[in-house]
N, C-alpha and C positions, 0 to 999 in steps of 0.2 A: 553536438546536438543538444539542444535544451530539452527540458522536460515539458511534455504536453499532457494535459489532463482532459479526458473526455468523460462526460457524465452520461451513463446509460441508465434509463429509468424503465421500470416495469410498473406502470400505474395500477394494474390489476392487483399486484401483490404489494404495492406501496413500498418498493425497495429500490435502492440505488446501487449501481456498481460503478466504481471509478476505474476507468482504464488509464493506466499510466504508460506513456510512450517516451522512450529515450533513456536518459541517464537520471538517476535520482541521487542528488547530493544533499548535504545538510542544508544548503541554501534554499532548497526546494521544499523543505518540510513545512514551512509556514504556509505556503500556497496550498499544500495538500491538506493541512489541518483546517485552513479556511474553507476549502471546498467540502470537507467532511462536515463541518459545522453548518454550512449553508445548505447542504443537501438534505438535511433531516436524517432519515434512517438509511445510513450507508451500511450495507451488509457484506460488501465485498470490494476488494481492491484487486484488479486484474493486472498482472505483471507480464502478460504474454509478449508485449513489445518493449520491455525494459532490457537495455543492453548492459548497464553497469550500475552498481550501487556503491555507496561508501558506508563506513561503519555506523554513522549516525542514522542513515536510512535503514539499515538492517535493524538497529535498535528500535526505531520507530515502527517498522513492520511487525516486530515482535510484540511491542506494546499494543498495536492494533489487534493482533490475534488474542492477546490476553483480555482485551475489552470486548471480544466477540465479533470482530470484523474478520471475515475470511480473506485470506490471501490466496488468490487463484493463479494458475498457470505460471508458477514460479520456477525459474531456472534452478536446476539441481544445486549449483554452487550457492545460490542465494538461500534456498531451503536449508541446506546444511549449515550455513552461517547463522540463520535465524535459530536453528535448533541449538547451536552452541551458545548463542547469546541468551537464549531462554534459560539455560542453566544458571546464568548469572542473575536473572530476575528472581529466581526461586530461593 
């Protein structure tokens, strides 16, 4: 399954949530970055329908959080991995 990106907007609050669906691999990060840049104010990335991530994806998600983008509905194994990687950022 390839990655699908769905943009959910809340015009009243002028914010964007990107819902990611499928697997996130390092090859997908350029598309996600492009979507973030094109969306303006992205405040959250929703991982509810993400099934698998690789190391570069986890590092990317960690950097998103450090930049103030919330990572929502994250599977426990991904959350634990992000937490371990964050220790390397500090």
